[in-house]
C-alpha positions in Angstrom: -64.7 -78.1 -8.3 -67.7 -79.8 -6.7 -66.0 -80.2 -3.4 -65.8 -77.3 -1.1 -62.1 -76.2 -0.8 -61.2 -74.2 2.3 -57.8 -72.5 1.9 -55.8 -71.6 5.0 -52.7 -69.5 4.6 -50.3 -69.7 7.5 -48.8 -66.3 8.5 -48.8 -66.3 12.2 -45.1 -66.7 13.0 -42.9 -63.9 14.2 -40.9 -64.1 11.0 -37.6 -64.0 12.9 -35.6 -65.3 9.9 -36.8 -62.3 7.8 -36.0 -59.8 10.5 -35.6 -56.7 10.2 -38.0 -56.8 7.3 -40.6 -58.1 9.8 -39.8 -55.5 12.5 -42.9 -53.4 11.7 -45.0 -55.9 9.7 -45.9 -59.6 9.6 -44.2 -61.9 7.2 -47.0 -62.2 4.6 -47.0 -58.4 4.2 -43.3 -58.1 3.2 -43.1 -56.4 -0.2 -42.0 -58.5 -3.2 -41.0 -57.8 -6.8 -41.5 -54.0 -6.6 -45.3 -53.9 -6.2 -46.6 -57.1 -4.6 -46.6 -58.7 -1.1 -45.5 -62.2 -0.2 -49.1 -63.1 0.6 -50.2 -62.3 -3.0 -48.5 -65.5 -4.2 -50.6 -68.1 -2.3 -53.7 -66.0 -2.7 -53.2 -65.7 -6.5 -52.5 -69.4 -6.8 -55.8 -70.1 -5.1 -57.8 -67.7 -7.2 -56.2 -69.0 -10.4 -57.2 -72.5 -9.3 -60.9 -71.6 -8.6 -60.4 -71.7 -4.9 -61.9 -68.5 -3.5 -62.7 -69.2 0.2 -59.4 -68.1 1.7 -58.5 -67.6 5.4 -55.2 -65.9 6.4 -54.0 -66.7 9.9 -51.8 -64.1 11.6 -51.0 -62.6 14.9 -47.9 -60.3 14.8 -47.8 -56.8 13.4 -51.0 -57.2 11.3 -51.9 -53.6 10.5 -50.0 -53.5 7.2 -51.4 -56.9 6.2 -55.0 -55.8 7.0 -54.6 -52.7 4.9 -53.2 -54.6 1.9 -55.9 -57.3 2.0 -58.7 -54.8 2.3 -57.4 -52.7 -0.6 -56.5 -55.6 -2.9 -59.1 -58.3 -2.6 -62.7 -57.2 -3.1 -65.2 -59.8 -4.2 -68.7 -59.4 -5.7 -71.6 -60.6 -3.7 -72.6 -63.5 -6.1 -69.4 -65.7 -6.2 -69.1 -66.4 -2.5 -65.5 -65.6 -2.5 -63.5 -63.9 0.2 -60.1 -63.4 1.8 -60.5 -63.2 5.6 -57.8 -62.5 8.2 -58.1 -64.5 11.4 -55.8 -63.2 14.2 -55.3 -64.9 17.5 -58.2 -63.9 19.8 -59.4 -64.4 23.3 -62.4 -66.6 23.7 -64.3 -68.3 26.6 -62.4 -71.5 25.8 -58.9 -70.0 25.6 -56.8 -66.9 24.9 -53.4 -68.2 23.9 -51.3 -67.1 21.0 -51.0 -69.5 18.1 -48.5 -72.1 19.4 -47.8 -73.5 15.9 -49.3 -74.1 12.5 -51.7 -76.9 13.6 -52.7 -75.0 16.7 -53.5 -71.9 14.6 -56.0 -74.0 12.6 -57.3 -75.7 15.7 -58.2 -72.4 17.3 -60.1 -71.3 14.3 -62.1 -74.4 13.4 -65.3 -72.8 14.6 -64.9 -70.1 11.9 -64.5 -72.5 8.9 -67.9 -74.2 8.9 -66.4 -77.4 7.4 -68.2 -80.6 6.7 -66.7 -84.1 6.9 -65.9 -84.4 3.1 -64.8 -80.8 2.5 -61.1 -80.3 1.8 -58.6 -78.1 3.7 -55.8 -76.7 1.7 -53.0 -75.6 4.1 -50.5 -73.1 2.6 -47.4 -71.2 3.6 -47.2 -67.4 3.4 -43.5 -67.1 2.4 -43.0 -69.2 -0.7 -42.6 -68.2 -4.4 -44.2 -70.6 -6.8 -47.1 -71.1 -9.2 -49.2 -74.2 -8.7 -52.6 -75.2 -10.1 -54.2 -76.6 -6.9 -56.8 -78.4 -9.0 -54.1 -80.9 -9.9 -53.3 -81.7 -6.2 -57.0 -82.1 -5.6 -57.3 -84.5 -8.5 -54.3 -86.5 -7.3 -55.8 -86.6 -3.8 -59.1 -87.9 -5.0 -57.7 -90.4 -7.4 -55.4 -92.0 -4.7 -58.2 -92.0 -2.2 -56.1 -90.2 0.3 -57.0 -88.6 3.6 -53.9 -86.4 3.5 -51.8 -85.3 0.5 -48.5 -83.5 0.9 -47.0 -81.5 -1.9 -43.4 -82.3 -2.3 -40.4 -81.4 -4.5 -36.9 -83.0 -5.0 -34.1 -81.2 -3.1 -30.4 -82.1 -3.0 -29.2 -84.0 0.0 -27.1 -80.9 0.9 -30.3 -78.9 1.5 -32.3 -81.9 3.0 -31.7 -80.9 6.7 -33.9 -77.8 6.2 -37.0 -79.7 5.2 -39.4 -82.5 6.2 -38.4 -85.5 4.1 -40.5 -88.5 3.0 -40.1 -91.9 1.4 -42.9 -92.9 -0.9 -44.0 -96.2 -2.6 -44.7 -96.6 -6.3 -48.4 -95.6 -5.7 -47.2 -92.3 -4.2 -48.3 -93.4 -0.7 -46.0 -92.0 2.0 -44.1 -94.8 3.8 -41.9 -92.7 6.0 -41.8 -89.0 7.0 -39.1 -87.3 9.1 -39.1 -83.5 9.9 -35.8 -81.8 9.3 -33.4 -84.7 10.0 -29.9 -83.8 10.9 -28.3 -87.3 10.9 -26.6 -88.2 7.7 -27.7 -91.8 8.0 -31.4 -90.8 8.1 -31.0 -88.5 5.1 -29.3 -91.3 3.1 -32.1 -93.7 3.9 -34.6 -91.2 2.4 -32.8 -90.5 -0.9 -34.8 -91.0 -4.1 -34.7 -94.4 -5.8 -33.1 -94.6 -9.3 -36.5 -95.3 -10.8 -38.0 -92.1 -9.3 -34.9 -90.1 -10.2 -35.4 -91.3 -13.8 -39.1 -90.5 -13.8 -38.3 -86.9 -12.5 -35.5 -86.4 -15.0 -32.8 -86.1 -12.4 -29.2 -87.1 -13.1 -27.7 -90.0 -11.1 -24.6 -87.9 -10.5 -26.3 -86.2 -7.6 -28.5 -87.5 -4.7 -31.9 -86.1 -4.0 -34.6 -86.4 -1.4 -38.3 -85.7 -1.6 -39.0 -82.7 0.6 -42.3 -81.4 1.9 -43.3 -78.0 0.6 -45.4 -77.2 3.6 -48.5 -77.5 1.4 -51.0 -80.0 2.8 -54.4 -81.1 1.6 -56.6 -82.7 4.2 -60.1 -84.3 4.1 -61.9 -82.1 6.7 -63.0 -85.0 8.8 -59.5 -86.3 9.1 -58.0 -82.9 10.0 -60.6 -82.1 12.6 -60.2 -85.5 14.3 -56.4 -85.2 14.3 -56.5 -81.7 15.8 -59.1 -82.7 18.5 -57.4 -86.0 19.4 -53.9 -84.5 19.5 -54.6 -81.4 21.5 -51.0 -81.0 22.6 -49.7 -81.3 19.0 -49.1 -77.8 17.7 -47.2 -78.2 14.4 -48.2 -80.0 11.2 -44.7 -81.1 10.1 -43.3 -82.1 13.5 -46.3 -83.6 15.1 -49.6 -84.0 13.2 -48.2 -85.5 10.0 -46.0 -88.1 11.8 -48.9 -89.1 14.1 -51.1 -89.8 11.1 -48.5 -91.9 9.3 -49.7 -95.5 9.1 -53.1 -94.5 10.5 -54.7 -93.0 7.4 -53.9 -93.0 3.7 -51.3 -90.4 3.0 -49.9 -89.6 -0.4 -47.3 -87.3 -2.0 -48.0 -85.0 -4.9 -44.7 -84.3 -6.6 -44.4 -80.7 -7.9 -41.7 -80.2 -10.5 -42.0 -76.5 -11.2 -40.0 -73.6 -9.7 -40.4 -73.3 -5.9 -38.5 -71.2 -3.5 -38.8 -70.9 0.2 -38.1 -67.2 0.8 -38.2 -67.2 4.6 -34.7 -65.8 5.1 -33.2 -62.5 4.2 -30.7 -64.1 1.8 -33.4 -66.2 0.1 -35.7 -63.2 -0.2 -32.9 -61.0 -1.6 -31.9 -63.5 -4.2 -35.4 -64.4 -5.2 -36.1 -60.7 -5.9 -32.9 -60.2 -8.0 -33.6 -63.4 -10.0 -36.8 -61.6 -11.2 -34.5 -59.2 -13.2 -33.0 -62.1 -15.2 -33.8 -62.1 -19.0 -35.7 -65.4 -18.4 -36.5 -65.5 -14.7 -37.4 -68.7 -13.0 -40.6 -67.2 -11.8 -42.7 -65.4 -14.5 -44.9 -62.5 -13.4 -45.9 -62.0 -17.0 -48.2 -65.0 -17.3 -51.5 -63.5 -18.4 -53.3 -66.8 -17.9 -52.3 -67.0 -14.3 -51.8 -63.4 -13.1 -50.4 -62.5 -9.7 -53.0 -60.2 -8.1 -52.4 -57.4 -5.7 -53.3 -53.8 -4.8 -53.7 -51.2 -7.6 -52.2 -47.9 -6.5 -53.2 -45.9 -9.7 -49.8 -44.3 -10.0 -48.4 -42.5 -13.0 -45.9 -44.2 -15.3 -42.3 -44.1 -14.1 -39.8 -41.5 -15.5 -36.2 -42.3 -16.2 -34.0 -39.4 -17.1 -30.6 -40.1 -18.8 -30.2 -43.4 -16.9 -27.8 -46.3 -17.5 -29.7 -49.4 -16.6 -29.1 -53.2 -16.9 -31.5 -55.9 -15.8 -33.8 -53.8 -13.6 -37.4 -53.9 -12.6 -39.0 -50.5 -12.1 -42.5 -50.3 -10.6 -45.0 -47.5 -11.2 -44.6 -43.9 -10.0 -40.8 -43.8 -9.8 -38.5 -40.9 -10.8 -34.8 -41.8 -11.6 -32.5 -38.9 -12.6 -29.2 -39.9 -14.2 -29.0 -43.1 -12.3 -26.7 -46.0 -13.0 -28.4 -49.2 -12.0 -27.5 -52.9 -12.5 -29.6 -55.8 -11.3 -32.1 -53.9 -9.1 -35.7 -54.1 -8.1 -37.1 -50.6 -7.7 -40.4 -50.4 -5.9 -43.3 -48.0 -6.2 -42.8 -44.2 -5.7 -39.0 -44.5 -5.5 -37.2 -41.3 -6.1 -33.5 -41.5 -6.8 -31.2 -38.5 -7.2 -28.7 -37.8 -9.9 -25.4 -39.7 -10.4 -26.3 -42.4 -7.9 -25.0 -45.9 -8.6 -26.9 -49.0 -7.6 -25.9 -52.7 -8.0 -27.8 -55.7 -6.6 -30.2 -53.5 -4.7 -33.9 -54.2 -3.7 -35.8 -50.9 -3.1 -39.3 -51.2 -1.6 -40.2 -47.6 -2.4 -42.5 -45.4 -0.4 -46.1 -45.4 0.8 -46.5 -41.8 -0.3 -44.5 -39.1 -2.2 -44.9 -36.5 0.6 -45.3 -32.8 -0.2 -41.8 -32.3 -1.5 -40.6 -30.6 1.7 -38.2 -31.8 4.3 -38.9 -32.1 8.0 -35.8 -30.0 8.7 -32.8 -28.7 6.9 -30.8 -31.8 7.9 -33.5 -34.4 7.1 -33.5 -35.8 3.6 -36.8 -36.5 1.8 -38.2 -40.0 1.3 -36.0 -41.7 -1.4 -32.3 -41.8 -2.3 -30.3 -38.7 -2.7 -27.6 -37.8 -5.2 -24.0 -39.1 -5.7 -24.7 -42.3 -3.6 -23.1 -45.7 -4.1 -25.2 -48.6 -2.8 -24.5 -52.3 -3.4 -25.9 -55.7 -2.1 -28.6 -53.9 0.0 -32.4 -54.1 0.7 -33.9 -50.7 1.3 -37.2 -51.0 3.1 -40.1 -48.7 2.7 -40.1 -45.0 3.4 -36.3 -44.8 3.9 -34.7 -41.4 3.7 -31.2 -41.6 2.3 -29.2 -38.4 1.9 -26.6 -37.3 -0.6 -23.1 -38.9 -0.9 -24.1 -42.0 1.0 -22.1 -45.2 0.6 -23.6 -48.6 1.6 -21.9 -51.9 1.0 -22.0 -54.9 3.4 -18.7 -56.3 2.1 -16.5 -57.6 4.9 -19.1 -56.7 7.6 -19.8 -59.1 10.4 -23.0 -61.3 10.2 -25.1 -59.1 12.5 -23.3 -55.8 12.1 -25.5 -52.8 12.7 -25.1 -49.1 12.4 -27.4 -46.2 12.0 -30.6 -48.1 11.1 -28.8 -50.5 8.9 -28.4 -54.2 9.7 -26.3 -56.8 8.0 -28.0 -60.2 7.9 -27.0 -63.2 5.7 -24.4 -61.0 4.1 -27.0 -58.5 3.0 -27.3 -54.9 4.3 -30.9 -54.0 5.2 -32.0 -50.4 5.6 -34.8 -50.7 8.1 -38.2 -49.3 7.3 -38.6 -45.5 8.0 -34.9 -45.1 8.7 -33.2 -41.8 7.9 -29.6 -41.9 6.6 -27.9 -38.5 6.8 -25.7 -37.0 4.0 -22.1 -38.4 3.7 -22.9 -41.5 5.7 -20.5 -44.4 5.1 -21.3 -48.0 5.8 
């Protein structure tokens, strides 16, 4: 690309919808698929699209994210590429936390060094998708737009969770409404029959065009909007609506797999879908790899196991384990005769020395003769022998002994110790 593309990945929110996975880390640092982090998805999409000037904006629990970025993304001195983390900071002109997505970019404008005709690519840090950003840049330039919003069709049932838009035949945006709750507004924004046909959608269902939270701005337009709307802190709620009718805004329609994994339920299901024979998201695409940190671990060892649709990362030891539809993260140790079904295990940061802290404290990993279903086990959890975990029939926010039920999923909180014979 001849134009300078500055990519900005938003990761500054508290991640409350993903809590307790965000209790000790920020949202972009949450592990994904056994060996990656959520932030690896937008970063890999950038690198595969020849966009290598990447800023990551964060402010809560950033230590884990810093460690991952510094370990995973090292660039040579000749390509000009980098991944920089910009956390909220105190300056002579202000010292506030990021008040929203737009405010986060506003507070860091001095770091970007952007010229008028450069492009800002604004991305979310909690989505699972593979996109060639060169295509949205091409579309942006061909339509002569100041702002381009990536969009995807969603059913009207899901529409209240998204910013919705109505577009003209030339893809220009005629109307934009952030997360409308009124049925009449949603109905007024449903896709036309022509666009439904062009997108290969059946007329049996109704769809709306939803914002993916991916924005492409001409730098001059973005800077002017942020400086003239100093009380506007959010792109979807304030900046985008304020620009509608003032500058040329277009929609780039993305028809591939895209999943917002900002909730515990969405995160859980997106991970388990990776175990399908033909998953909707393919980590095995050699032309567009998902990058991340190399731990240089030994190959995993499975001893007399019965397994069905599982992902096992490096450095794991499974002994006579029965597992169905599970994602098992790095350095996971699972004892004999344990049964797992619909379980996401994030593994451990280290093996330890094989000793226990005390006679009553189990080592990192999962013990023997356990039965665990519909559960996320966060990193460095110590689960003893004869433990039973199943959130079935538990209340929405039921909690006991370091385990929280959220969205119908049991979450074993990071660093939690579960003693022998524990029943949940």
